[in-house]
Wavefront OBJ file of the C-alpha trace (Angstrom):
o trace
v -0.080 -0.032 -0.050
v 1.300 3.189 -1.003
v 1.057 6.537 0.993
v -0.947 9.075 -0.481
v 1.997 11.887 -1.185
v 1.116 15.877 -1.216
v 0.997 18.260 -3.986
v 3.546 20.223 -5.473
v 3.883 24.000 -3.825
v 2.447 26.211 -6.548
v 4.602 29.168 -7.968
v 5.770 31.497 -5.399
v 2.954 34.521 -4.623
v 3.585 37.770 -6.141
v 4.900 40.662 -4.164
v 1.585 42.884 -4.361
v -1.532 41.927 -2.763
v -3.799 39.972 -4.671
v -6.745 40.885 -5.537
v -9.955 38.877 -5.749
v -13.069 39.431 -7.030
v -16.373 38.751 -4.862
v -16.942 35.914 -6.730
v -13.816 34.058 -6.016
v -13.956 35.298 -2.219
v -17.073 33.610 -1.869
v -16.402 30.614 -3.984
v -13.987 29.465 -1.498
v -14.772 30.758 1.187
v -17.938 29.165 1.345
v -16.695 25.619 1.885
v -17.120 25.458 6.266
v -13.861 22.978 6.133
v -11.487 25.575 3.987
v -12.781 28.156 6.499
v -11.790 25.832 9.254
v -8.321 25.808 7.918
v -8.040 29.291 7.755
v -9.260 30.078 11.339
v -6.607 27.024 12.311
v -3.450 28.984 10.100
v -4.536 32.110 11.828
v -2.406 32.370 14.684
v 0.667 32.280 12.018
v 1.799 28.275 12.813
v 1.782 26.312 9.767
v 0.809 22.667 9.637
v 0.528 20.039 7.376
v -2.352 18.576 5.742
v -2.122 15.398 8.148
v -2.246 17.870 10.987
v -5.763 19.652 9.502
v -7.919 16.825 8.928
v -8.916 17.202 12.781
v -9.847 20.680 11.999
v -11.816 19.542 9.152
v -13.154 16.787 9.995
v -12.327 15.107 6.335
v -10.197 12.541 5.184
v -6.585 13.303 4.328
v -7.253 13.064 0.541
v -10.421 15.503 0.522
v -8.078 17.936 3.114
v -5.279 18.076 0.726
v -7.775 18.814 -2.031
v -9.159 21.613 0.523
v -5.800 23.231 1.020
v -4.551 23.140 -2.937
v -7.798 25.212 -3.455
v -6.947 27.434 -1.163
v -3.370 27.909 -2.051
v -4.173 27.846 -5.856
v -6.622 31.193 -5.115
v -3.941 32.960 -3.458
v -5.174 32.220 0.379
v -2.555 29.620 1.410
v 1.148 29.323 0.694
v 2.918 25.720 0.779
v 6.700 24.823 1.115
v 8.080 21.517 2.008
v 7.540 20.654 6.032
v 11.270 20.944 7.969
v 10.267 18.074 9.913
v 9.633 15.854 6.728
v 10.324 16.438 3.677
v 7.744 14.242 2.221
v 4.736 16.390 3.461
v 3.599 20.194 2.560
v 3.280 22.431 5.111
v 0.532 25.109 4.515
v 0.525 28.564 6.426
v -1.225 32.030 5.481
v 0.430 34.772 3.079
v 1.503 37.371 4.118
v -0.979 39.306 1.733
v -4.037 38.179 3.376
v -5.581 40.935 5.573
v -6.235 38.883 8.888
v -6.402 40.994 11.931
v -6.619 39.156 15.175
v -9.725 40.580 17.759
v -10.949 40.144 20.943
v -13.485 36.619 19.478
v -10.783 35.632 17.233
v -9.578 36.644 13.614
v -11.482 39.179 10.924
v -10.429 38.927 7.093
v -11.542 41.880 5.506
v -11.784 41.493 1.871
v -13.219 45.515 1.468
v -16.195 43.812 0.072
v -16.777 41.712 2.869
v -15.489 40.789 6.338
v -14.765 37.312 7.358
v -14.924 36.173 11.409
v -13.354 33.087 12.143
l 1 2 3 4 5 6 7 8 9 10 11 12 13 14 15 16 17 18 19 20 21 22 23 24 25 26 27 28 29 30 31 32 33 34 35 36 37 38 39 40 41 42 43 44 45 46 47 48 49 50 51 52 53 54 55 56 57 58 59 60 61 62 63 64 65 66 67 68 69 70 71 72 73 74 75 76 77 78 79 80 81 82 83 84 85 86 87 88 89 90 91 92 93 94 95 96 97 98 99 100 101 102 103 104 105 106 107 108 109 110 111 112 113 114 115 116
């Protein structure tokens, strides 16, 4: 039985902040598992997809798929895990408009504010 390998990281994030359309924001954030991934990574500590499965409540392959969707849209960054180079570590990119609040985190996209 072979272990499921994680995908290769996308090209590096642009130096300028990304601009998302309302449709892109709602399409990506409409999924509860993706919002949970963003919330889990809001502290600034990177995690592997294996670590995030408990957060999403999904199996590993479904969690990896959600991470890839978030990364492709520019909501996550992927890099090789320093502990286990076979895995990818997911983090929030520095251009993501996330701010800590008394009750959690806010992502202000201009057209909407997502509270996680």
